[in-house]
ZARODREN-366350 format. One line per 5 residues: for each residue x, y, z of C-alpha. Coordinates in Angstrom, 1 decimal. Each point is the difference from the previous one (the first is absolute). Example, Ala and Ser with C-alpha at 12.3 -4.5 7.8 and 13.67 -1.06 7.14 Angstrom:
<pts>
12.3 -4.5 7.8; 1.4 3.4 -0.7
</pts>
This chain:
<pts>
-40.0 -2.9 3.3; -3.7 0.0 1.0; -0.1 3.8 -0.4; 1.5 -0.3 -3.5; -2.4 -2.7 -0.9
-3.0 2.0 1.3; 1.0 3.2 -1.9; 0.4 -2.0 -3.2; -3.5 -1.5 0.3; -2.8 1.0 -2.4
-3.0 1.5 1.7; -2.2 -2.6 -1.8; 1.8 -2.7 1.9; -1.2 1.4 3.3; -3.6 -0.9 -0.8
-1.1 -2.7 2.4; -0.7 -3.4 -1.4; 0.0 -3.6 1.4; 1.4 -0.3 3.4; 2.5 -2.6 -1.0
1.3 2.1 -3.0; 3.3 1.8 0.2; -1.7 3.3 -0.9; -2.1 -0.4 3.1; 3.1 -0.4 2.0
1.3 3.2 -1.6; -3.2 1.8 1.0; 0.7 -1.3 3.5; 3.4 1.6 -0.3; -1.5 3.4 -0.6
-2.5 -0.5 2.9; 2.7 -1.2 2.3; 1.6 3.4 0.5; -3.2 1.6 1.2; -0.7 -2.9 2.3
3.4 0.0 1.5; -0.5 3.6 1.1; -2.9 -1.0 2.3; 1.3 -1.4 3.2; -3.3 -1.5 1.0
0.3 -2.9 -2.4; 0.6 -3.4 1.5; 3.0 -2.2 -0.6; -1.9 -2.4 -2.1; -1.0 2.7 -2.5
3.6 1.2 -0.2; 1.1 -3.6 -0.7; -2.6 -0.3 -2.8; 1.3 3.2 -1.6; 3.6 -1.2 -0.2
1.4 -1.4 -3.3; 0.2 -3.7 -0.5; 3.0 -1.8 -1.3; -1.6 -0.6 -3.5; -0.9 3.7 -0.2
3.6 1.0 1.0; 1.4 -2.4 -2.6; -2.3 1.3 -2.7; 0.9 3.6 0.9; 3.7 -0.8 0.0
-0.3 -1.9 -3.3; -1.8 2.8 -1.7; 2.5 2.6 1.3; 2.9 -2.2 -1.2; -1.5 -0.3 -3.4
-0.7 3.8 -0.1; 3.6 0.7 1.1; 1.3 -2.3 -2.7; -2.1 1.6 -2.7; 1.1 3.5 1.3
3.6 -1.1 -0.1; -0.4 -1.4 -3.5; -1.6 3.3 -1.1; 2.8 2.0 1.6; 2.6 -2.3 -1.7
-1.8 0.4 -3.4; -0.2 3.8 0.4; 3.7 0.1 1.1; 0.9 -2.2 -3.0; -1.9 2.2 -2.4
1.5 3.2 1.5; 3.5 -1.6 -0.2; -0.6 -1.0 -3.7; -1.3 3.6 -0.7; 3.1 1.6 1.7
2.3 -2.5 -1.8; -1.6 0.9 -3.4; 0.2 3.7 0.9; 3.7 -0.4 0.9; 0.7 -2.0 -3.3
-1.8 2.7 -2.0; 2.0 2.7 1.8; 3.3 -1.8 -0.7; -1.0 -0.4 -3.7; -0.9 3.6 -0.3
3.2 1.1 1.8; 2.1 -2.2 -2.4; -1.9 1.5 -3.0; 0.6 3.5 1.3; 3.7 -0.7 0.5
0.3 -1.5 -3.4; -1.9 2.9 -1.6; 2.3 2.5 1.9; 3.1 -1.8 -1.2; -1.2 -0.1 -3.6
-0.9 3.7 0.1; 3.3 1.0 1.5; 1.8 -2.3 -2.5; -1.9 1.3 -3.1; -0.8 3.7 0.9
2.1 0.9 3.0; 3.4 -1.1 -1.4; -0.8 1.6 -3.3; -0.8 3.3 1.7; 3.1 -0.2 2.1
2.2 -0.7 -3.0; -1.2 3.3 -1.7; 2.1 3.1 0.4; -0.4 2.2 3.0; -2.9 2.4 -0.3
-1.8 -2.1 -2.7; -3.3 -1.8 0.8; -1.0 -3.5 -1.0; -2.2 -0.2 -3.1; -3.8 -0.2 0.9
-0.6 -2.1 -3.1; 2.1 -2.8 1.5; -1.9 0.2 3.3; -3.4 0.0 -1.8; 1.1 -3.0 -2.1
1.2 -1.8 3.1; -3.4 0.6 1.7; -1.9 -1.1 -3.1; 2.0 -3.2 -0.1; -0.7 -0.7 3.7
-3.7 0.7 -0.5; -0.1 -2.4 -3.0; 1.7 -2.6 2.0; -2.4 0.5 2.9; -3.0 -0.3 -2.4
1.4 -3.2 -1.4; 0.5 -1.4 3.5; -3.6 1.0 0.9; -1.3 -1.8 -3.1; 2.0 -3.1 0.9
-1.3 0.0 3.5; -3.6 0.5 -1.3; 0.3 -3.0 -2.2; 1.6 -2.0 2.8; -2.9 1.1 2.3
-2.6 -1.1 -2.6; 1.8 -3.4 -0.4; 0.0 -0.4 3.8; -3.7 0.8 0.1; -0.7 -2.6 -2.6
2.0 -2.5 1.9; -1.8 0.9 3.2; -3.4 -0.6 -1.7; 1.2 -3.4 -1.2; 1.1 -1.0 3.4
-3.3 1.2 1.5; -1.9 -2.1 -2.5; 2.2 -3.0 0.7; -0.6 0.5 3.7; -3.7 0.3 -0.5
0.0 -3.2 -2.1; 1.8 -1.8 2.7; -2.4 1.3 2.6; -3.0 -1.2 -2.1; 1.6 -3.4 -0.5
0.6 -0.2 3.7; -3.8 0.5 0.6; -0.7 -3.2 -2.0; 1.9 -2.1 2.6; -2.2 -1.8 2.5
0.2 0.2 3.8; 2.1 -3.2 0.3; 2.7 1.5 -2.2; 0.0 3.2 2.1; 0.3 -2.0 3.2
2.8 -2.0 -1.6; 1.8 3.2 -1.1; -0.4 1.4 3.5; 1.5 -3.1 1.6; 2.9 0.0 -2.5
0.4 3.8 0.6; 0.1 -0.6 3.7; 2.6 -2.8 -0.4; 2.1 2.1 -2.3; -0.2 2.9 2.5
1.1 -2.3 2.8; 2.9 -1.2 -2.2; 0.9 3.6 -0.8; -0.1 0.8 3.7; 2.3 -3.0 0.7
2.3 1.1 -2.7; 0.0 3.6 1.2; 0.8 -1.3 3.5; 2.8 -2.1 -1.4; 1.2 2.9 -2.0
-0.1 2.3 3.0; 1.9 -2.6 2.0; 2.6 -0.3 -2.8; 0.3 3.7 -0.1; 0.6 0.1 3.8
2.5 -2.8 -0.3; 1.7 1.8 -2.9; 0.0 3.3 2.0; 1.6 -1.8 3.0; 2.5 -1.7 -2.3
0.9 3.3 -1.7; 0.5 1.6 3.4; 2.2 -2.9 1.1; 1.9 0.2 -3.3; 0.4 3.8 0.3
1.3 -0.5 3.5; 2.5 -2.6 -1.2; 1.0 2.2 -2.9; 0.7 2.9 2.5; 2.0 -2.4 2.2
1.9 -1.3 -3.1; 0.7 3.6 -1.1; 1.1 0.9 3.5; 2.1 -3.1 0.3; 1.6 0.7 -3.5
0.9 3.5 1.1; 1.4 -1.3 3.3; 1.9 -2.6 -1.9; 1.5 2.6 -2.4; 0.9 2.2 2.9
1.6 -2.9 1.9; 1.9 -1.0 -3.2; 1.4 3.5 -0.4; 0.8 0.1 3.7; 1.8 -3.4 -0.2
2.0 1.1 -3.0; 1.0 3.3 1.7; 0.9 -1.9 3.1; 2.0 -2.5 -2.0; 1.9 2.9 -1.6
0.6 1.6 3.4; 1.2 -3.4 1.3; 2.4 -0.4 -3.0; 1.4 3.5 0.7; 0.3 -0.8 3.7
1.8 -3.2 -0.8; 2.4 1.9 -2.4; 0.6 2.7 2.6; 0.5 -2.7 2.6; 2.6 -1.7 -2.1
1.7 3.4 -0.7; -0.1 0.8 3.7; 1.4 -3.5 0.8; 2.9 0.7 -2.4; 0.6 3.4 1.5
-0.2 -1.6 3.5; 2.6 -2.5 -1.0; 2.3 2.7 -1.4; -0.5 2.2 3.1; 0.7 -3.1 2.2
3.3 -0.5 -1.9; 0.9 3.6 0.4; -1.0 -0.1 3.6; 2.2 -3.0 0.6; 2.9 1.8 -1.7
-0.6 3.0 2.2; -0.3 -2.1 3.1; 3.3 -1.7 -0.9; 1.7 3.3 -0.6; -1.5 1.3 3.2
1.3 -3.0 1.9; 3.5 0.4 -1.6; 0.1 3.8 0.4; 2.5 1.4 2.4; 0.1 3.6 1.1
3.3 1.6 -1.1; 2.2 2.1 2.3; -0.3 3.7 0.3; 3.4 0.7 -1.6; -0.8 -2.3 -3.0
-3.4 1.7 -0.3; 1.6 3.5 -0.1; 2.6 -1.2 -2.6; -2.8 -1.5 -2.2; -2.0 3.1 0.3
3.0 2.2 -1.1; 0.7 -2.3 -2.9; -3.7 0.2 -1.0; 0.1 3.8 0.0; 3.3 0.0 -2.0
-1.6 -2.3 -2.5; -3.1 2.3 -0.3; 2.3 3.0 -0.6; 1.9 -1.9 -2.7; -3.4 -1.0 -1.6
-1.1 3.7 0.0; 3.3 1.1 -1.5; -0.2 -2.6 -2.7; -3.6 0.9 -0.8; 1.2 3.7 -0.3
2.8 -1.1 -2.3; -2.5 -2.0 -2.1; -2.3 3.0 -0.4; 3.0 2.2 -1.1; 1.1 -2.7 -2.5
-3.6 -0.2 -1.4; -0.1 3.8 -0.4; 3.4 -0.1 -1.7; -1.1 -2.8 -2.2; -3.2 1.9 -1.0
2.2 3.1 -0.8; 2.4 -2.1 -2.2; -2.9 -1.6 -1.8; -1.5 3.3 -0.7; 3.3 1.3 -1.4
0.5 -3.1 -2.1; -3.5 0.4 -1.4; 0.8 3.6 -0.9; 3.2 -1.1 -1.7; -1.8 -2.7 -2.0
-2.6 2.4 -1.0; 2.6 2.5 -1.2; 1.8 -2.7 -2.1; -3.3 -1.0 -1.6; -0.9 3.5 -1.1
0.7 0.8 -3.7; 2.9 2.5 -0.7
</pts>
């Protein structure tokens, strides 16, 4: 900080003056470096060459003011550059929209007309020249309007400058007491503005925290709603499954009862069953085979009868057809 302060000093300030003056102390600062190099100085002289608390406070205060001014200058330069870039961007956007509009109008008026002509024919140059003349006339009229608007703005600017000058001249008539009163009121208003800004900042922070909490609750509500919908669907599906299971259970219970009845009958038959004798078994088996032979013979006879019936029907149909034919 001391080196920055020393580099920023004006050479005129290094001229020695009264010993108690601050510039004298600054001169001592410049002499201090050369004195520190000599090792033969005593401790008392080195103590006299050190900075006092007032000098340090003055140095820090001046550096702080210089840093604030430099920061303000940087902020002003940044704001001016930002405004310049913003204006350039707006101008580029306006020019781009104008170019797009002119391109669209040109394609609408000239390009489509040329495309609608027959193949091999060219668009009429008179129409193109007439279109360009109309655009030039429109541009000239726009320039005239902007020139008039610029002149009106200059007149308004002069009026505002005159009013500002009048206000400044009227401000010079005020006495010192009024100026002091205005300064006091300005300081009070600035304090109130600072208080209101602090309150506004606190309210903004509170609002931000509230919005964060509200967003978190909204997310939780949305998640809970989705979970509730999913659970409702799962409950409905499980209720349907339970209903089907109950129906299947009732059906199985009925089938079980039927099977139990059949099982009881079979168990009863099994308990009452007696194994027949061998001779009786052989006789029953021979009777079964005889019955099967009879069944096969009757089935053969039925097939022969069906064939005979089909033949008789066919003959009868032929006789009926012969009777119905005209003589």
